Each structure stands twice: as structure tokens, then as C-alpha cells.
N, C-alpha and C positions, 0 to 999 in steps of 0.2 A: 468612679461609678459607672457603669453602663446606662445606655438609653434606652427607653420603652418604648416600642417602635410599631404602632403596630396601622396596618393598610390594609386598606380594600380596595378593590378594584371595577370603575363602573363599566361596567361590559361596552358600550358602545360612546364613550366617549374619550378623547384620548388623555385629558388630563386626569389623573385618577386622584380619588380622596386620600391625604393621607394625613394622616393625626401622629408629630411626633409628643411623646410626652415622657417625662423625665421618671422611672423608680425606680424598683432595686436594682438587684444582679443580672439581673437578666431583660433578653429583645425578644420582642415577639413581631411576629408575622400572622398576618390573616392569609391562608390557602384559598385563593379565590377556585370557583366560584363559591366557596360555600362558606367562607369569611371563619375556617376555623383556626385556633390560637397552635402557634406550633413554636416552639422554641429554641430557637437560636444560638447554639454554645457550642458545637463542636463541627468539625469540615462535613462530617457524614448528615447535617443537616441542611447545608449547602445543596448538597450533591440531592438529597430529593426535592428542593427547591426543583433543579434542574431536570430531575426525574418524571417529574407531573407531566401528564399526559395531555397538558395543553403547551409544552414548551414542542410538539409537536404535532398539533391538530389546527391552531391558533391560523391558519389560513385560508382570504378567502376566494372562493374559486373565480372572481372576479376575469379574471386572463382569459380560462380555459369557456370562461361564459360569452366571453366579446369575440371570439378567433370562429374560423368558418370551418371547424368541423362535426360540425349538427345544425341542425333545424328546427323551429315550430312549425307545428301545424297551424293554423289560425286558429282553429278551436280554442286550442293547448294555449294559445298566446292572449289571445282573450281572455281567459281564464285565470291569468298571473294578474297580482298586485301591479299597481302602476309602476313603483321605481323598478321592477324586472323586469317588467313589457317595455318601458322606457330605456335600458336598458340594454336590451335585445334589439334596436334597433340604433344606438348608439346615439338617441335624443342628447341635444348637445347640451340642457342643461339637466340630466340624469345626479342623481345626486342619491347615489348609492352605500352603503357605510363598508368598505372593504378595509378601511385602516386601523379601524378601535382592535382588533381581534390582533392582529402581527403586533402591535403594538402593548398587548400586554406579554409578550415576551421578550420584549425591549426591556420591559419596565423591572420583570424577574431575573432577567440576566444580569440589568446593571443593579440587584440588590447583594447577588453572589459578591460580584466586581469590586461592590462598597466593602462587602464585610471581610475579603477574602483573610485580607493581611492580616487582621485584629483576632485570628483564632486558630488553635495550635492545629501544628500538624508539619507531618516531612514538607521540602522541597518538591518532593516530588508529586507526591499527593496531589498539594495545594496545584501545581501547574496544571493537573488534570483537571482540576475542578476550573482553574482558568482559561483552560484551552478550551474544553465545554464551553462555558459562558459566552467567549468569544465567537465562537464559530452561533450558538443558536441566536445573536444579538446581529451577528453582519449578517444571516441569513434571513430573515426577517427585514432586516434593513434591502434587501433583494431585494423580495417580495413586495415589499410595499413601493420599489422604485420603477417595477414593470406595470403596476398600475397605473400610481398618480404623479410621475414625471416623465418629464421625457426622454430618449434613448437619449444614450451617451453617444455624442457624436462633436466633432469640432464646432459645428453649430450653435448645437444644444449647451454647452460647458458654461457657461453662465447665468443657466437659467435656473426655474428653481429646481430643488429634489429635497429629499425629505428631510424632516425632523432626526437631527440625528443627539438623540438624546442619553446621554450617559451617565444620569444621575440619577438615581429613584426618589429625588426630593422637588415638591411641586413647588420650590423658591425656584429652581431654576427655568428661566421661563424658554418654551419653546419655539425654535424658529425652524426657517425650513434652509438647509444647506444649497448650495450648487449643486448641480448635476455632476461636471466635478469633484467637488467636493463630498458628495456623498457615494460614488464611485471608487476614491482613495481610501474612505474611511473600513467598505466594504473589503475592498481589496484587502488592507494592511490590517485587520482585522484579524482575515479568515490566512493573511499569512504566520501574525502568531500564531493564531490556534495552530496551526499544521506543525510545525514549530514545537510544542506544548506536547499534543496528543501524542499517544500511542496507537502499534494499526490492530488492535485489537478491535472485532466488531463484531463482540457481544456484551449487553444487548445492544441491539440496532436502530434505539433513539436514542443512545447514547453520542456523540459525535465522536469518530477518528478521523484521524490522519487519513486514510483511504480517500474517506467523503469528504473533509477538510482540502486537498488537491483534488479529487473531481468538485467540489464548488467553483474553488477557482478556476478552473476547466469552464465550466457554464456562464462564470462571470465575465471572463475577456472575450467568451464567442459573444455575447453579448454586447461587449466594446469592441469588438470586430480588432479585435487584438488576438489574430490568429495565431503568431505564432508563439506568446503564451498561452493564449489553448491549447495550443500544442504540447507545451514544454511539462503542464498542470493536469490536462488527460495522460501523457507518458506513465509522468509520477506516481498518477493511480494507478494506470494499469502494474506499474510495477510491484504493488501488493499487492493485487486482487484482478481477477482473471475471469471470474467465473461465469457462467453463463445459464439460464434455465434450458433445457431442453426439451422444445415443446412436443416433442415424442413420449415423453415421459406425462404431460397432465392431463390431465379426463379433461379431455375439449368441449362435452357438454357440461361442467360446472360451472357454478353460479356461487360465485364469480370463479373465475377459471385460473386464477393464479394466489398462493397461500401470501398470506399474509405477510410474512418473514420467511425470504427466500435469500438463497446464494447471488443473486447477483445484489442485489439492496447493501451498500453501504453504510446508508443514514435515511430511517425511518419519517417518515413526515405527509402527513395529506391533508390536503383543501374541503372547505366545506361552506354553503354556503347559499350559492347559482342555482336552480332549477334546473342546466343545463339538461341534467340525467333523462329529465320528461319529454329530449327533444328524439327526435331520429339522427341517426350520423349523414350526412352529407353519400349523398349517392353515387357519387365519384370519387370522393375517397375509396369507399367500399369497394367499389368495382376497381379499386384500381390493385387492390392483394390478386395474386396468383387463387387459382380455386387448390391447389398442392400448398399453398400460403399457410400453414397452421395459425397464425393469426387474424386469420379471416374467422375461424369458430372461435378459437380463446377468446377474443377482446370484443366478438359482437353476437347477439342472438338475434332469434325473431320472435318477437312479441305475440306472435299471431296473424297479424296482418301483411306480414312480407319485407314489414319495413327492418331495421337491424338498428340497434339500439346498443349501446357498449357496454359489458360488462367483464372487460380486463384488467382494470387498476392495479396495481403494485400494493397497492393501499389494503387488499384484500376484503373489501368489503364492495357490494353492490346498490350504487345509488348515485347520489352527489358529491358521495367521497371522494377524492382521487386523488391519487396519492403527487407529491411533489416533492420526494427528496432524491439522492441521489444512489442511481445503478448504474450496476457496469456497462446495460446497453448503452445507454447515452452516453459515456464516458465513447467506448469505441467506436459510437458517431460522428462524435465531435474529435478524436486522433484520425479518423478517417477522414472528417472535413479539411484542415487543418492541411494535411498530407497535399489533397487534390490541391488544395488552392498554392499549396509550396512546390506545385508541379511535381509532385509525386504519385503520377497514377498507382501506379503499381502498388504502394505502399495505401493507399486509399482500400485499393480495391479486395488489397490481403486481409482490410479488417473488417470492411462488408461479407464478405464470402464467410470468415470466421464466424459473425453475429447468425447470417441468414444459415448456415448450417443446422442451428442452431433452432431454425422456425420451422425451415419445412418437413414436410414428411418424409420420413427416411428412403433412401433411393431416388426421389424425385429431383432436388437440386442438383442442376448444374450450373457450378461457378461460372458467375459475371467476371468481365475481361472488357476492359477498351484500351484504347489508344493513343488516347489524349486526357491532360489533367482536366480539361472543362469539358468534358464527357464522364470523365468520372465526378465531378464536382455536382454535376445532375445526377447521377447516380443514386449519393449520397443522400443528398440534397430528399431526394426521392424516399429512400428509405428511410431516413430521419421525420419524414412527416406521417411513415405508416408505422414504425414503432413506437414514436413520444407521443401518441394520439390519446389527446385530454390529458398533458401533465399541464398544461399550463406555455408551454414551451413554444408551442403556434403562433401564439399572441407576438412575444418575443423575437421570432422566427423573424413575423412579417414586420413589425417592426425596424429590425435591422436590413432586412431585405430592401425594403423601402430605400431604405439610404442609400442602398446600389443601385437604386436605379429599376429596381425590378417590376415597381409601378402595380403592386397587390391592392387591389382595389375590392374592401369587402361588399356583402349585397345579402340584404336580405327581402324577399318578397311575400308579403300579405295584403289580404283583400286586395287586389290588382293594384298595389301601392309599394312598385319598389324605391329599399332604404339603402343608401351606400354610405360608407366610409372611406373617402380617396384616400390614396396613399399622404402618408406623413401631416394629415390631417389634424391640427392643433386637440381635436378628441382622443386621439391612440394616450392621452393622459386624462385622466376621468377627474371629473370636481371631486373636491375632497371635501366629507362630509361640512353640511353646513356650520354643523353644533360645533365641531371643532375649528372652524373660520373662526365663529362667534366669541368664544372661546380664548382663544389663542392671539387671535390680530394676523394670523400668519398670510401671506400671502396666497391670494386661489389664483389659480391654472387659468390661464387666458381660452376665449373663447372666441 
């Protein structure tokens, strides 16, 4: 006799309410957030769970909100809710919930993985579903780790990482793994997913081999394992090299880039933190050349001479911004790793390939450099300009400071300067109080 499973997800907590009831010959799953009942009797039902829009939209933009790509005016900041005001200035007691959303992805992926083998289907069909579920779970774990765990480094390997939930059952207690265990799980799941998935990019909300290799490149880069980041970036580029030609875009459109474009290999977006009401950092905006079309495609003037971001690959305007995998990022990862491996020529070749698609036709003069050190600085400058508002800047600041760049973040409000020094404990946000209360997990240190 099969089990009857009724599962409902509480949006703002990690522990999901699960009711297990034995019944007749069918399984049922509440489909959040509407709590409608879906029969799980065939492989396509599991695919439907993975295709649920929440699987690519349940990411919280606290990493973007924490970084130095924008600022609030005093009046805008004064109007914010208290938790958003606290987060903006990195207040040590800030308790804002970016934890629960991605754990919905983990929960749903675990349902698929736990039910997969009981259903009929070919091994190739099951492999594709399993690969997608493993990718989505690993991608969510990585996102959570960028906000709630200290970065990967020898110094922090034994500190608390994320809760690596691999079961949908409430009876399984949530505990925090170490940082080392967190990244090991993410890497292993992504590698297995890459071995199971094919290179088909449609639809883009479904993980594929290209995106899995790209995600591995992103994760290894965050770990400062540049050899492996280079390896997987190249594997991704071996399968897909498409770049958007910004000369073909309407630079005045808002948003400036279509939702599903040729560069994207995995589509996902973040929401939640209202940085979209902020103004793009003046130094960052001024770093774009006048012939660089990103200056028009990415930003617009709201009427007061400031610049607001509109260039998300998510295809939306506002605080919904892209956090998936796209080829521009992969080119830059491969270029950075080449520079770090003393191959300045390769680094410049890759950067120039990208920039030729970004500048006005006929205006771009290829960049050249004689040393790997100079090449690295050029790549990192272009990385910041190309990947603006994708959440990668926060991760970059964390890894750069581990390498001694000593980046201190600052906000100035009402004559007061607030700072987040390099390697401060606040680079790992406090886990929401209700999660700590319900699970008894270790809280991050202050």
C-alpha cells in the first residue's frame, strides 16, 4: 500500500509542516503556495514539481543588498522597515529572513529525489529528473552559504555552514554542517548532476549540463580553487559560447535585456531586498566608457540625474534580478583563472571576445597587457561592471578580502558613517531567530 503524503510549506520558517497519513493507493503533495493537491503517480509528476516557478525564483537578494553597487538616500532609508534599515548598515543584530525561500527549493528537490526510484520510467528519463533535482538543491545550498556561512577558506573550514537537508521528512533534525562539508556536498551534487544532464538549454528554467558546469565554475571560484574553476568554465564554454550583441538591443528599453536570452544556460532570479529603490554607486557608473553600451542598457536616469539599474537578465525591472548562470560570467571566470595561471594572453583574448559584444560597433579597441598581474586587474574590473546586481559582488568581496585586498564597505547616512571591515563576522548574516528557536541550531557569531 502506498503512502498518502500531504505536505504544506510554511513560507517563513525552515521546518516545513508535514503530515504523513497512510491511505489508499496514491500519494498526494500540496503544491505551494496554493496548497493544491497533485497526484504523484508517474515521472512527469516529479518533473512538474521541478518546473514549479518557485524552483527558480525562491532566492533572496540579501547578498546584492549587502554589497557596494548602490546606495540609499537618507529619505529612502528613513522610509524603510526596521529590518531593511538594519541590513543596509550591516547592523550586528540584523535578523532578516533570506533563509526560508531557498529551503523551499531544497524541500521540493528532496521530495523528487525520495520518490524517484518508486516510479516507472526509463533509466535515461530518471537520470534527467535526478540531475535536475540535484542541481537545484545544490544551487540553493550555495545561495544560502553566501549569506549565512563564512566563506570557504582554511581558517573557516570547521565553522558552521548550512543545514544540508537531504530528506523531506520533519522527523529528520536540522543541523548545521561545517563550511567544509557544505562545499563538499554542493560540489558532489553538482558533479553528479552534470554527469546525468544533457546539453539541451530549453526550457531555461530546467537545469542542463552547460549550467551545471557553469555552476561548478562559480562555486570553485568562490572557494578560490582557480584550477577547477578554470576547468569547469572551459567545459561549459565547450558546449555554449553565445553572447548577446548589445548593438542589437534597444538601449532605451526598460528592462534592457530579454528574460530568456542566448547567453543564459540556467534561469533563476532573486527577490526581497529593495535595493532597486537605491542609486547605482557613482564611481561604478562612471567606470563605464561612453562607448560601452552597458552604460545605457544597464542603467537609466529616473529624472534627477542619478542612475538606477534596469539591465537584469531576469527580464524584469525592479528588485527581481538574475542570479542564474550565463555565458558572460563564464567567460570572465575563465579569463580570471587564466590570468591567475600567468596566461595573460588567454585572459585578454576572452575579455576582448566579451567586450566586442558590449561596445558600440566600430569603437572598441582590443585591450592588451604584458603581465598576468595587469591582466587580472583588467578582468576583475570588467567582472564588476558586467555582473552588476547579480549577487556575485558580495561573494567576490568575501574572497578578495581573504586574499588581502582589504575592502571595507561604507554607508553614509545623516552624517554618520557605517562600516563593514574586511573579514568581519558580519559577512555571515544572523540566521532568523525563529529558525534558531525551532531547530536549536548554532547561531552565527557576533
